[in-house]
C-alpha positions in Angstrom: 0.0 221.9 237.4 1.1 225.1 235.2 2.2 222.6 232.5 -1.1 221.0 232.5 -3.0 224.5 232.1 -0.5 225.4 229.4 -1.3 222.1 227.5 -5.0 222.8 227.7 -4.7 226.3 226.6 -2.7 225.3 223.4 -5.3 222.7 222.6 -7.9 225.6 222.5 -5.7 227.6 220.4 -5.4 224.7 217.9 -9.5 224.2 217.9 -10.1 228.1 217.4 -11.8 228.6 214.2 -10.0 231.8 213.7 -6.6 230.2 213.4 -7.3 228.4 210.1 -10.7 228.7 209.0 -11.7 226.8 205.7 -14.4 226.9 203.5 -15.7 225.0 200.3 -17.8 226.3 197.5 -19.0 225.3 194.0 -18.8 227.1 190.8 -22.5 225.8 190.3 -24.9 223.6 192.4 -27.2 222.3 189.5 -25.4 220.3 186.8 -26.3 217.8 184.1 -25.1 214.1 183.9 -21.7 214.0 182.4 -20.6 217.8 183.1 -17.7 218.6 185.0 -17.7 221.2 187.8 -15.2 222.7 190.3 -15.0 222.3 194.3 -12.9 225.2 195.6 -11.5 224.9 199.3 -9.9 227.9 200.6 -7.8 228.1 203.9 -6.8 231.1 205.8 -3.2 229.9 206.3 0.0 229.4 203.9 0.6 225.9 205.0 -1.2 222.6 204.6 -1.4 219.6 202.1 -4.1 218.8 199.6 -7.0 217.5 201.5 -7.8 213.9 201.7 -10.6 213.3 198.6 -11.2 209.5 199.3 -14.7 210.5 200.8 -15.7 212.1 197.3 -14.8 208.8 195.2 -18.1 207.2 196.2 -20.3 209.5 194.0 -17.8 211.5 191.9 -14.8 211.0 189.6 -11.9 213.3 190.5 -10.7 214.4 187.1 -8.0 216.9 188.1 -6.7 218.9 191.0 -4.7 222.2 191.5 -3.7 224.7 194.0 -2.6 228.3 194.6 -1.3 230.5 197.5 -1.8 234.4 198.0 0.2 236.4 200.6 -0.9 240.1 201.5 0.6 242.4 204.0 -1.9 244.9 205.7 -0.9 247.4 208.2 2.3 245.4 209.1 0.1 242.2 209.4 0.9 239.2 207.1 -2.0 237.1 205.8 -2.0 234.1 203.7 -4.6 232.0 201.9 -4.2 228.6 200.2 -6.8 227.4 197.7 -7.3 224.0 196.1 -9.4 223.4 192.9 -10.9 219.9 192.7 -12.6 219.2 189.0 -15.3 216.7 189.8 -17.7 214.7 187.6 -20.8 212.9 188.9 -21.2 209.0 188.5 -24.8 209.0 188.4 -28.1 211.4 188.4 -29.5 212.5 191.9 -28.9 214.9 194.9 -25.6 214.3 196.3 -23.8 215.7 199.6 -20.2 216.8 199.3 -19.0 215.9 202.6 -17.0 217.9 205.3 -13.3 217.3 204.3 -10.4 217.7 206.7 -7.8 220.4 206.2 -5.4 220.3 209.2 -7.4 220.8 212.1 -10.5 222.1 210.3 -13.3 220.9 208.4 -14.9 222.2 205.4 -18.8 223.0 205.2 -20.9 220.4 203.4 -22.4 221.3 200.1 -25.5 219.9 198.1 -25.0 219.4 194.5 -28.1 218.1 192.1 -27.4 216.1 189.1 -30.0 215.8 186.6 -30.6 214.2 183.1 -29.7 216.6 180.2 -32.8 218.2 178.4 -34.4 216.4 175.6 -33.2 219.1 173.2 -29.6 218.2 174.1 -29.5 215.1 171.9 -27.2 215.5 169.2 -26.6 213.4 165.7 -23.4 211.3 165.4 -22.0 213.8 162.7 -22.9 217.0 164.6 -19.9 218.7 166.0 -21.3 222.2 167.2 -24.8 223.1 168.4 -26.6 225.7 170.8 -28.7 224.6 173.9 -31.2 226.7 175.3 -32.7 226.7 179.1 -35.3 228.8 180.7 -35.6 228.8 184.4 -38.5 230.1 186.2 -39.0 227.4 188.8 -42.0 226.0 186.9 -44.2 228.9 188.1 -45.8 231.6 186.4 -44.0 234.4 184.7 -45.2 237.9 185.7 -44.6 241.4 184.0 -41.1 242.7 184.6 -40.1 239.5 186.4 -36.5 238.1 186.2 -36.4 235.2 183.8 -33.2 233.2 183.9 -32.0 232.4 180.3 -29.3 230.0 179.8 -27.4 229.6 176.6 -24.7 227.0 175.8 -22.4 226.5 173.0 -21.3 222.8 172.8 -18.7 221.7 170.5 -16.3 218.7 170.1 -13.8 220.5 167.5 -11.7 223.4 168.3 -12.8 226.7 167.4 -10.8 229.0 165.3 -13.0 232.0 165.5 -16.7 232.9 165.9 -19.4 235.3 167.4 -22.7 234.1 169.1 -25.5 236.6 169.1 -27.3 237.7 172.2 -31.1 237.1 172.9 -33.1 239.9 171.3 -36.8 239.6 172.2 -39.1 242.4 171.5 -41.2 244.1 174.5 -38.3 242.8 177.0 -35.3 244.0 178.8 -32.0 241.8 178.5 -29.1 241.8 180.9 -26.0 239.3 180.6 -25.1 238.0 184.1 -21.4 237.8 184.6 -18.7 236.2 182.3 -18.7 233.2 180.1 -18.1 229.9 181.8 -16.3 227.0 180.1 -16.4 223.5 181.1 -16.9 220.0 180.0 -20.1 218.0 179.3 -21.4 214.6 177.4 -24.0 214.3 175.0 -25.3 211.0 173.9 -22.0 209.5 175.5 -19.8 211.8 173.6 -17.5 214.3 175.4 -18.1 217.9 174.3 -16.6 221.2 175.5 -19.4 223.9 176.6 -19.3 227.6 176.9 -22.2 228.8 178.9 -23.7 232.3 179.1 -26.6 233.2 181.6 -29.0 236.3 180.7 -31.7 237.9 183.0 -34.8 238.8 180.7 -37.4 241.3 182.2 -40.7 241.3 179.9 -42.1 244.6 179.5 -45.6 243.5 178.2 -48.1 240.5 179.2 -48.8 238.0 176.7 -46.7 235.8 174.6 -43.1 236.5 174.7 -41.2 235.3 171.6 -37.2 235.0 171.9 -35.9 234.7 168.3 -33.4 232.0 167.6 -29.6 232.6 168.5 -27.0 232.3 165.7 -23.2 231.1 165.9 -21.2 232.0 162.9 -17.5 231.0 162.9 -15.1 228.4 161.7 -13.8 225.1 163.2 -10.5 223.2 162.8 -11.0 221.0 159.7 -10.5 217.3 159.5 -7.3 218.0 157.1 -5.9 220.3 159.6 -6.5 218.0 162.5 -4.6 215.3 160.8 -1.9 217.5 159.9 -1.5 218.6 163.5 -1.4 215.1 164.6 1.8 214.3 162.6 5.3 214.0 164.0 6.5 217.4 165.0 9.2 218.0 167.4 8.0 218.5 170.9 9.8 221.4 171.7 8.3 223.3 168.5 4.9 222.0 169.3 5.2 223.3 172.9 6.6 226.7 171.6 3.9 227.2 168.9 0.9 225.4 170.8 0.6 222.9 168.0 1.8 222.5 164.4 3.6 225.5 163.5 2.6 225.4 159.8 -1.1 224.5 160.3 -2.4 228.2 160.3 -0.5 228.7 156.6 -2.0 225.3 155.3 -5.6 225.5 156.3 -7.7 228.4 157.5 -10.6 226.2 159.1 -13.8 225.1 158.2 -16.7 227.8 158.3 -19.9 226.8 160.2 -23.1 228.5 161.1 -25.6 227.0 163.7 -28.8 228.3 165.0 -30.9 227.5 168.0 -34.7 227.1 168.3 -37.1 229.8 168.9 -38.4 230.2 172.7 -41.8 231.2 173.6 -43.1 232.5 177.2 -46.4 233.2 178.4 -46.2 236.2 180.6 -49.0 237.1 183.0 -50.1 240.6 183.7 -50.0 242.3 187.0 -52.7 240.8 189.4 -55.8 242.7 189.8 -55.6 241.9 193.6 -52.3 243.8 193.9 -52.8 246.7 196.3 -50.0 249.2 195.7 -49.5 251.4 192.6 -45.9 250.4 192.4 -45.6 247.0 190.9 -42.7 245.3 192.5 -42.5 241.6 191.3 -39.2 240.1 193.1 -37.7 236.9 194.6 -37.1 238.8 197.8 -37.1 242.3 198.9 -36.3 244.2 202.3 -36.0 247.6 203.8 -32.8 248.4 205.7 -32.6 251.4 208.1 -29.2 252.6 209.0 -30.6 253.5 212.7 -31.2 250.0 213.3 -27.7 249.2 213.9 -26.7 252.5 215.8 -29.6 254.7 216.9 -28.7 258.3 217.0 -29.1 261.1 219.7 -31.6 263.8 219.0 -31.0 267.5 220.0 -33.1 270.6 219.2 -31.4 272.2 216.0 -28.8 269.5 215.3 -29.3 267.4 212.3 -29.2 263.6 212.1 -28.7 261.4 209.0 -30.8 258.6 208.1 -30.2 256.3 205.2 -33.0 254.1 204.0 -32.5 251.5 201.3 -34.4 248.9 199.3 -32.9 245.6 198.4 -34.7 243.6 195.8 -33.6 240.2 194.4 -34.6 239.7 190.8 -35.6 243.3 190.2 -33.6 246.2 188.5 -32.9 249.3 190.7 -34.5 251.5 188.1 -37.9 250.0 189.0 -37.4 250.6 192.7 -39.9 253.3 193.7 -39.1 256.5 196.2 -40.0 256.0 199.7 -42.9 258.0 200.8 -41.7 260.0 204.2 -44.7 261.8 206.0 -44.2 265.1 207.7 -43.9 264.9 211.2 -44.6 267.5 213.8 -41.6 268.7 215.7 -38.9 267.7 213.0 -38.1 268.9 209.4 -37.0 266.4 206.9 -34.3 267.0 204.2 -34.0 264.2 201.6 -31.0 264.1 199.2 -30.6 262.7 195.7 -31.2 258.9 195.9 -28.3 256.3 194.6 -29.4 253.4 192.6 -27.3 250.2 191.9 -27.8 247.0 190.1 -25.5 244.0 191.0 -25.5 240.3 190.0 -24.0 237.2 191.4 -24.1 235.3 187.9 -27.6 234.0 188.6 -29.7 236.9 189.9 -30.2 240.6 189.5 -30.1 242.6 192.9 -31.4 246.1 192.6 -30.5 248.6 195.5 -31.9 252.0 196.0 -30.3 254.2 198.9 -32.0 257.5 200.2 -30.0 259.8 202.6 -32.1 262.3 204.5 -31.6 264.7 207.3 -33.9 265.0 210.3 -33.7 268.4 212.0 -35.7 268.4 215.3 -37.3 271.8 216.1 -38.5 271.3 219.9 -37.8 269.3 222.6 -39.8 266.4 223.8 -40.9 262.9 222.7 -40.8 262.3 218.9 -42.6 259.7 216.9 -41.8 258.8 213.5 -44.3 256.6 211.8 -43.3 253.1 210.4 -42.7 252.5 206.5 -44.3 250.0 204.4 -43.8 248.9 201.0 -45.9 246.3 199.2 -44.1 243.9 196.7 -45.1 240.6 194.9 -43.3 237.4 195.7 -42.7 235.7 192.6 -41.6 232.6 194.3 -44.8 232.0 196.3 -47.0 234.0 194.0 -48.5 236.1 196.9 -48.3 239.7 197.9 -46.1 240.8 200.7 -45.3 244.0 202.7 -41.8 245.0 203.9 -41.9 247.1 207.0 -39.7 249.4 209.0 -41.0 249.8 212.6 -41.7 253.3 213.9 -39.3 255.1 216.1 -40.0 256.7 219.4 -37.3 258.9 220.4 -36.4 261.7 223.2 -35.4 265.0 221.9 -32.9 266.8 224.1 -32.8 270.6 224.1 -30.3 272.3 222.2 -27.3 274.6 223.4 -28.7 278.1 224.4 -27.0 281.3 225.5 -27.0 282.4 229.1 -29.0 285.3 230.1 -27.2 288.4 231.5 -28.6 290.1 234.7 -29.8 293.8 234.3 -28.2 296.4 236.7 -30.4 299.3 237.5 -29.1 302.5 239.5 -30.9 304.9 241.5 -29.2 308.4 241.2 -31.0 310.1 244.0 -29.6 308.0 246.7 -25.8 307.8 245.2 -23.0 309.9 245.3 -21.5 311.2 242.0 -18.7 308.7 241.8 -21.5 306.0 242.6 -23.8 307.4 239.9 -21.0 307.2 237.3 -20.1 303.9 238.4 -23.7 303.0 238.2 -24.0 304.6 234.7 -21.2 302.4 233.4 -22.9 299.4 234.8 -26.2 300.2 232.9 -24.4 300.8 229.8 -22.7 297.6 230.0 -26.1 295.9 230.9 -27.5 297.5 228.0 -25.1 296.2 225.6 -25.6 293.0 227.0 -29.3 293.0 226.8 -28.9 294.1 223.1 -26.7 291.1 222.4 -29.0 288.9 224.0 -31.9 290.5 221.9 -29.9 290.0 218.7 -29.0 286.4 219.6 -32.7 285.5 220.3 -33.8 286.8 217.1 -31.3 284.9 215.3 -32.1 281.9 217.2 -35.8 282.4 216.3 -35.3 282.7 212.6 -32.1 280.8 211.8 -34.2 277.6 210.8 -36.1 279.8 208.2 -33.0 281.0 206.8 -31.6 277.6 206.6 -34.8 276.4 204.7 -34.3 279.4 202.1 -30.6 278.6 201.7 -31.2 274.8 201.0 -34.2 275.8 198.7 -31.6 278.0 196.6 -29.3 275.1 196.5 -32.0 272.7 195.1 -33.0 275.1 192.6 -29.6 275.6 191.3 -28.9 271.8 191.2 -32.3 271.5 189.3 -31.3 273.9 186.7 -27.9 272.4 186.0 -29.5 268.8 185.9 -32.1 270.1 183.4 -29.4 271.2 181.1 -27.4 267.8 181.1 -28.9 264.1 181.2 -26.5 261.5 181.1 -27.2 257.9 180.5 -24.7 254.9 180.4 -24.8 251.2 179.2 -22.7 248.5 180.5 -21.0 246.8 177.6 -20.8 243.0 178.1 -18.3 240.4 177.1 -19.1 238.7 173.7 -17.5 236.0 171.5 -17.0 238.5 168.6 -17.2 242.4 168.2 -20.2 244.1 169.6 -22.6 246.2 167.4 -21.9 249.7 168.2 -25.6 250.6 168.2 -26.3 248.2 170.8 -25.7 251.0 173.5 -28.2 253.3 171.8 -30.9 250.5 171.8 -30.2 249.5 175.3 -30.7 253.1 176.3 -33.8 253.6 174.4 -35.3 250.5 176.0 -34.4 251.9 179.5 -36.1 255.1 178.6 -39.2 253.6 177.3 -39.5 251.5 180.4 -39.0 254.8 182.5 -41.8 256.5 180.5 -44.2 253.7 180.8 -43.9 253.7 184.3 -44.0 257.5 184.6 -47.3 257.6 182.6 -48.8 254.8 184.7 -48.2 256.7 187.8 -49.3 260.2 186.2 -46.0 261.7 186.8 -45.9 264.5 184.3 -42.6 266.1 185.3 -40.8 262.6 184.7 -42.5 262.0 181.6 -41.4 265.6 180.1 -37.7 264.9 181.4 -37.7 261.4 179.8 -39.0 262.7 176.4 -36.4 265.5 176.1 -33.8 262.7 177.0 -35.1 260.4 174.1 -35.0 263.4 171.7 -31.5 264.2 172.9 -30.2 260.8 171.8 -32.0 260.9 168.6 -30.8 264.3 167.6 -27.5 264.7 169.5 -26.2 267.5 167.4 -29.1 269.8 167.9 -31.6 268.4 170.5 -34.7 270.3 171.3 -34.5 272.0 174.8 -38.2 272.4 175.6 -41.3 270.6 175.1 -42.9 273.0 172.7 -39.6 272.8 170.6 -39.9 269.1 170.6 -43.7 269.2 169.6 -42.8 271.3 166.5 -40.5 268.6 165.1 -42.8 265.4 166.0 -44.7 263.8 163.2 -47.3 262.7 165.7 -47.9 263.3 169.4 -46.9 267.0 169.0 -50.4 268.3 170.5 -50.1 265.9 173.3 -46.6 267.2 174.2 -48.0 270.6 174.0 -50.6 269.8 176.4 -48.2 268.3 178.7 -46.3 271.6 178.7 -49.2 273.7 179.6 -50.0 271.3 182.3 -46.6 271.7 183.8 -47.0 275.3 184.2 -50.7 275.5 185.1 -51.8 276.8 188.4 -54.7 274.4 188.9 -54.2 271.4 191.1 -55.7 269.1 188.5 -54.1 265.4 188.2 -52.3 264.7 184.7 -53.8 261.6 183.1 -50.9 259.8 181.6 -53.1 256.7 180.7 -53.5 257.7 177.0 -50.3 259.6 176.6 -48.0 256.6 176.3 -49.6 255.1 173.4 -48.5 258.0 171.1 -44.7 257.2 172.1 -44.8 253.4 172.9 -42.9 253.0 169.7 -40.4 255.9 170.0 -40.3 259.4 168.7 -41.2 259.9 165.1 -39.9 263.3 163.7 -40.9 265.4 160.7 -39.2 264.9 157.5 -37.5 268.2 157.5 -35.6 266.8 160.8 -34.8 263.4 159.1 -32.1 265.1 156.8 -28.9 264.1 158.4 -30.7 262.5 161.4 -32.7 259.5 160.8 -36.0 259.4 162.8 -35.5 257.4 166.0 -35.9 253.6 165.2 -38.5 251.5 166.8 -37.2 250.6 170.4 -37.2 246.8 169.7 -36.3 246.1 165.9 -36.3 242.7 164.9 
């Protein structure tokens, strides 16, 4: 009987998914007919042979296989992982399901792959050895202002490239972000085999209307026919392996120069829909609000701070475009927000914007506390409708804080006591008086300590604001390219980012942000001696100086009138133009989007 239970227990252990979990993935799910792609199978075990690939032969050609193993020791526990890479090519077009493959006692997850005909622009002449192919993916749906547009560039060639560089897309009135690294693979065009290097970009239109993406250009050199013939001559295999080919080829032939150019791309960009109800325009493929309290609700006590983290996660939207969540004041609690954190990530196809906001809630009285729900309206670019992300309201019970015990007061009646009793009573009265005085001071401190805390926090915020006003930092991520990057690209990308922020601040009538952005733009244009104040900036501007002075007067005015930034942006949408006296040694800021 015991042996039977042991056998059943062993079978359960073998079937446990945690013993050797396996997973299958593709480098890309959508491919063209003739292209190769990679199926990767990983197993959390150091043992096991190559999975049986016979089920794949019905729809795919198996071009090659490879494997690798990784070992790690964490906290004394050893872990191992085995990976198999299978290079496949579809036999025909259509939608296919890569079935579950058995690895030991486990099965991989099925994966769907779509194989389509190459676009018409991919046709190539018989004598053409290198060309550029472009693809714009918007799901055959309208493209809106500030929406992500996936722009794919493929450099396709059938002769080895000795050297070269491929330009990046540079449309006017748009932000461009490269997604991930270059991907290399095999493909076919008109029945001919080619090598393909693919790049993906995210383009964010900043202006409605027609968006023109200029042609892309590749300049480099290919291995010439003479060099190819020489490389095929009889060379000792050991020398060919050591030198990677003909050891004398580089001295005999420097390659054939080549320049190719793509076609121009034109996109129709729609403006913000008039029916959109929020003042913050947020076009995204998906958006959600995340509350740290949802996983672990805190306990509330009077006078004890509770930290809350609210996050906005947007798919297809830059983090710089995500707004600040509007937190309303609630009776019975003081709210102290911290500086937000923003981050933009990518998975190679989409941009993901993340904005995190930490804040402290300080309950001021015991009882029931109701925190209202939070809403954020956004535009679903996939469905073409307005949606609302909601965090539900919270109803919590606030417990009393830790108080001080009361001290009884001892009174002495000297008329009915002896001398020693009177002296003892006097001592008790003295002690009680001291205790009463201590309790009184404790009550005073308990009564006003919140105000002292508020004053202290305000001083910290003022110091932080003054330090932040003196220094503005901006960064640009440099992307991988075929050749050397232009050193001015970081400057152009920074100005584009500032121009987008200035446009957003003016549209929201945010005078303080507009002033900060203008000074940051001037600091980049005049790094050696930047203007520190708005009047100083107005004095050196060729145009728009009066508007800058008006903005400065508004910031220091005592009235509660609202600043109108609608016409302000028109003076600076092409950048800052300085007077001739400042151009000496510093050229005026170039247009934000040079051709």
